[in-house]
C-alpha positions as CSV (number, residue, x, y, z in Angstrom):
1,M,-1.3,-36.1,13.3
2,A,-4.7,-34.6,14.0
3,K,-7.8,-36.6,13.3
4,K,-9.2,-35.9,9.8
5,Q,-12.6,-34.3,9.5
6,V,-15.4,-34.7,7.0
7,V,-16.4,-31.5,5.2
8,S,-19.5,-31.2,3.0
9,T,-19.7,-28.3,0.7
10,T,-20.8,-27.3,-2.8
11,I,-18.0,-26.7,-5.3
12,N,-18.9,-25.4,-8.8
13,G,-22.5,-26.4,-8.3
14,Q,-21.7,-30.0,-7.3
15,Q,-22.1,-31.3,-3.8
16,E,-18.7,-32.5,-2.5
17,E,-17.6,-34.3,0.6
18,F,-13.9,-34.7,1.5
19,L,-11.6,-35.6,4.4
20,C,-9.1,-33.1,5.6
21,E,-6.9,-32.4,8.5
22,P,-7.9,-29.4,10.6
23,R,-4.7,-27.5,9.6
24,Q,-5.2,-28.0,5.8
25,T,-6.1,-24.9,3.8
26,L,-8.8,-24.8,1.2
27,L,-6.1,-24.3,-1.4
28,E,-4.4,-27.5,-0.3
29,V,-7.6,-29.5,-0.4
30,L,-8.7,-28.1,-3.8
31,R,-5.4,-29.0,-5.4
32,D,-4.2,-32.1,-3.5
33,V,-7.4,-33.8,-2.3
34,L,-9.9,-32.9,-5.0
35,D,-7.4,-32.6,-7.9
36,M,-8.7,-29.2,-8.9
37,T,-5.4,-27.7,-10.0
38,G,-6.8,-24.6,-11.7
39,T,-6.5,-22.6,-8.5
40,K,-2.8,-21.7,-8.3
41,E,-0.5,-21.5,-5.3
42,G,1.6,-18.3,-5.3
43,C,2.7,-17.0,-2.0
44,S,0.8,-19.1,0.5
45,N,0.4,-16.0,2.8
46,G,-2.5,-14.0,1.1
47,N,-0.4,-11.4,-0.7
48,C,-0.6,-12.4,-4.4
49,G,-4.2,-13.4,-5.1
50,A,-3.3,-16.4,-7.3
51,C,-5.4,-18.7,-5.2
52,T,-8.6,-16.6,-5.3
53,V,-11.8,-18.5,-5.3
54,L,-15.4,-17.3,-4.6
55,L,-16.7,-18.4,-1.2
56,N,-20.5,-17.8,-1.0
57,G,-20.0,-15.3,-3.9
58,R,-17.2,-13.3,-2.3
59,P,-13.5,-13.5,-3.4
60,I,-11.2,-15.0,-0.9
61,D,-7.6,-16.2,-0.8
62,S,-8.0,-19.9,-0.5
63,C,-4.5,-20.2,1.1
64,L,-5.8,-18.3,4.1
65,V,-9.0,-20.3,4.7
66,L,-9.0,-23.6,6.5
67,A,-10.8,-26.3,4.6
68,V,-12.9,-27.1,7.7
69,E,-14.3,-23.6,7.6
70,V,-16.1,-24.2,4.3
71,E,-18.6,-26.7,5.8
72,G,-21.9,-26.0,4.1
73,A,-20.5,-23.2,1.9
74,E,-20.7,-22.6,-1.8
75,I,-17.3,-22.4,-3.6
76,E,-16.6,-21.4,-7.1
77,T,-13.2,-22.1,-8.6
78,I,-11.8,-21.3,-12.1
79,E,-12.9,-24.8,-13.2
80,G,-16.5,-23.7,-12.7
81,V,-16.4,-20.4,-14.6
82,A,-16.8,-21.6,-18.1
83,P,-20.3,-22.5,-19.3
84,A,-20.7,-25.9,-21.0
85,G,-19.1,-25.9,-24.4
86,G,-17.6,-22.4,-24.3
87,L,-15.6,-19.8,-22.4
88,H,-16.8,-17.2,-20.0
89,P,-16.5,-13.6,-21.4
90,L,-13.6,-13.0,-19.0
91,Q,-11.7,-16.0,-20.3
92,T,-12.3,-14.9,-23.9
93,A,-11.2,-11.3,-23.1
94,F,-8.0,-12.5,-21.4
95,L,-7.1,-14.4,-24.5
96,E,-8.0,-11.7,-26.9
97,Q,-6.3,-9.0,-24.9
98,A,-3.1,-11.1,-24.3
99,A,-3.7,-10.5,-20.6
100,L,-1.7,-13.6,-19.6
101,Q,1.7,-15.0,-20.0
102,C,2.9,-17.6,-17.5
103,G,-0.7,-18.2,-16.2
104,I,0.0,-18.5,-12.5
105,C,-2.0,-15.3,-11.7
106,T,-4.7,-15.7,-14.3
107,P,-7.2,-17.8,-12.5
108,G,-7.1,-15.5,-9.5
109,F,-7.5,-12.4,-11.6
110,I,-10.5,-14.0,-13.4
111,M,-12.2,-15.0,-10.2
112,Q,-11.6,-11.6,-8.7
113,A,-12.9,-9.9,-11.9
114,K,-15.9,-12.1,-12.0
115,A,-16.9,-11.1,-8.5
116,L,-16.4,-7.4,-9.5
117,L,-18.6,-7.7,-12.6
118,E,-21.3,-9.5,-10.6
119,Q,-21.4,-6.6,-8.2
120,K,-20.8,-3.8,-10.7
121,P,-21.5,-4.8,-14.3
122,N,-20.0,-1.6,-15.8
123,P,-17.0,-0.6,-13.6
124,T,-14.8,2.3,-14.4
125,E,-11.1,1.7,-15.0
126,R,-10.3,3.1,-11.6
127,E,-12.8,0.7,-10.0
128,I,-11.3,-2.2,-11.9
129,R,-7.7,-1.3,-10.8
130,F,-8.9,-0.8,-7.2
131,Y,-10.8,-4.1,-7.1
132,L,-7.9,-6.1,-8.6
133,A,-5.2,-4.4,-6.4
134,G,-4.8,-7.5,-4.2
135,N,-3.8,-9.7,-7.2
136,L,-0.2,-9.6,-8.4
137,C,1.2,-10.3,-11.9
138,R,4.9,-10.5,-12.6
139,C,4.8,-11.0,-16.3
140,T,1.9,-9.5,-18.2
141,G,1.3,-6.0,-16.9
142,Y,-1.8,-4.7,-15.5
143,D,-3.0,-2.6,-18.5
144,K,-3.8,-5.7,-20.5
145,I,-5.6,-7.2,-17.6
146,V,-7.7,-4.1,-17.1
147,R,-8.5,-3.9,-20.8
148,A,-9.6,-7.6,-20.6
149,V,-12.0,-6.9,-17.7
150,Q,-13.4,-3.8,-19.6
151,Q,-13.9,-6.0,-22.7
152,A,-15.7,-8.7,-20.7
153,A,-17.9,-6.1,-19.0
154,T,-19.0,-4.8,-22.5
155,A,-19.5,-8.3,-23.8
156,Q,-21.7,-9.2,-20.8
157,Q,-23.8,-6.1,-21.2
158,E,-24.3,-6.8,-24.9
159,V,-25.6,-10.3,-24.1
160,Q,-28.1,-8.9,-21.6
161,V,-29.5,-6.4,-24.1
């Protein structure tokens, strides 16, 4: 067994420090060490997007990043998306558009969509589909997910006006 390393990082705006083995992925540490189980494990090889988190504002598959690589980084997980006392517009839209069923893919889609809306507040349907192409859903169907992202984009623009 390799010697554990101390990693200091910011997760959802809170300074965190944890011990991990050099071989442990960020996904494993989030779920098993930090007890942040909102990020889901799907394929463990970067093909499904269920484990998407934001690393320094960019969406990444946390199953492909070693936890030791996030030293000094800023991470946002699904647990950090909702503002205090409410839901993020994406979460509300996913509920209202019935854009979820089993829920395994939902956190990854929300994190990926959040990154998209931060880059491009008013994306076209084609842009949404392209940006979400790395996330897989086996139950809901992509049309509902796309409509949810469109609804969230509209809601966020109305708040800014």
